[in-house]
C-alpha positions in Angstrom: 39.6 -48.6 -27.9 38.0 -47.2 -24.8 40.2 -44.7 -23.0 41.9 -46.7 -20.2 42.0 -45.3 -16.6 45.2 -44.4 -14.8 46.7 -47.2 -12.8 45.5 -49.8 -15.3 47.4 -53.2 -15.3 49.4 -53.4 -18.4 47.8 -56.8 -19.1 44.5 -54.9 -19.7 46.0 -52.8 -22.5 46.4 -54.0 -26.1 49.9 -55.1 -27.1 52.1 -52.0 -27.1 55.6 -51.2 -28.2 57.3 -50.0 -25.1 60.4 -47.7 -25.3 62.8 -46.3 -22.8 65.4 -43.5 -23.0 68.8 -44.3 -24.3 70.0 -42.6 -21.1 68.4 -45.4 -19.0 70.9 -47.5 -17.1 71.2 -51.3 -16.8 70.1 -51.3 -13.1 66.5 -50.7 -14.3 66.0 -47.2 -13.0 63.9 -46.0 -15.8 60.4 -45.6 -17.1 59.0 -46.9 -20.4 56.5 -45.2 -22.7 54.2 -46.5 -25.4 51.7 -44.9 -27.7 48.1 -46.2 -27.4 46.3 -47.2 -30.6 44.5 -44.5 -32.5 46.3 -41.6 -30.8 44.4 -42.3 -27.5 47.3 -41.2 -25.4 50.7 -42.3 -24.0 51.1 -45.1 -21.4 53.9 -44.8 -18.9 55.2 -47.7 -16.7 58.0 -48.5 -14.4 60.5 -50.8 -16.2 61.0 -52.8 -13.0 57.3 -53.6 -12.9 56.4 -54.3 -16.5 52.9 -55.7 -15.7 51.8 -52.3 -14.4 50.2 -50.3 -13.3 50.5 -48.0 -16.2 49.7 -44.3 -16.1 47.9 -42.9 -19.1 48.5 -39.3 -20.4 47.2 -37.4 -23.4 49.7 -36.6 -26.1 49.4 -32.9 -25.2 50.3 -33.7 -21.5 53.4 -35.7 -22.5 54.4 -32.9 -25.0 54.1 -30.3 -22.2 56.2 -32.4 -19.9 58.9 -33.1 -22.5 59.1 -29.4 -23.4 59.3 -28.5 -19.7 62.1 -31.0 -19.2 64.0 -29.6 -22.2 63.7 -26.1 -20.7 65.0 -27.2 -17.4 61.8 -26.7 -15.4 62.5 -29.8 -13.3 66.2 -29.6 -12.8 65.9 -28.7 -9.2 64.3 -32.1 -8.5 67.4 -34.0 -9.5 70.1 -32.5 -7.2 
């Protein structure tokens, strides 16, 4: 699979298994993530707009974000 560009419509991606956090709420205020085939990266989309666009990140970028979130690096953004 060729590396997709950021902002790609989800319909242009292969079928993916989208997941969201257990902390997501029923009002749809969440993002969903899916692994791209062959380790090509992680796609992120707004759950309220499942057709896209999807943002594409490398596994290393997502890992850095998750580690930063665990460490509290972004806590000041959610007053």
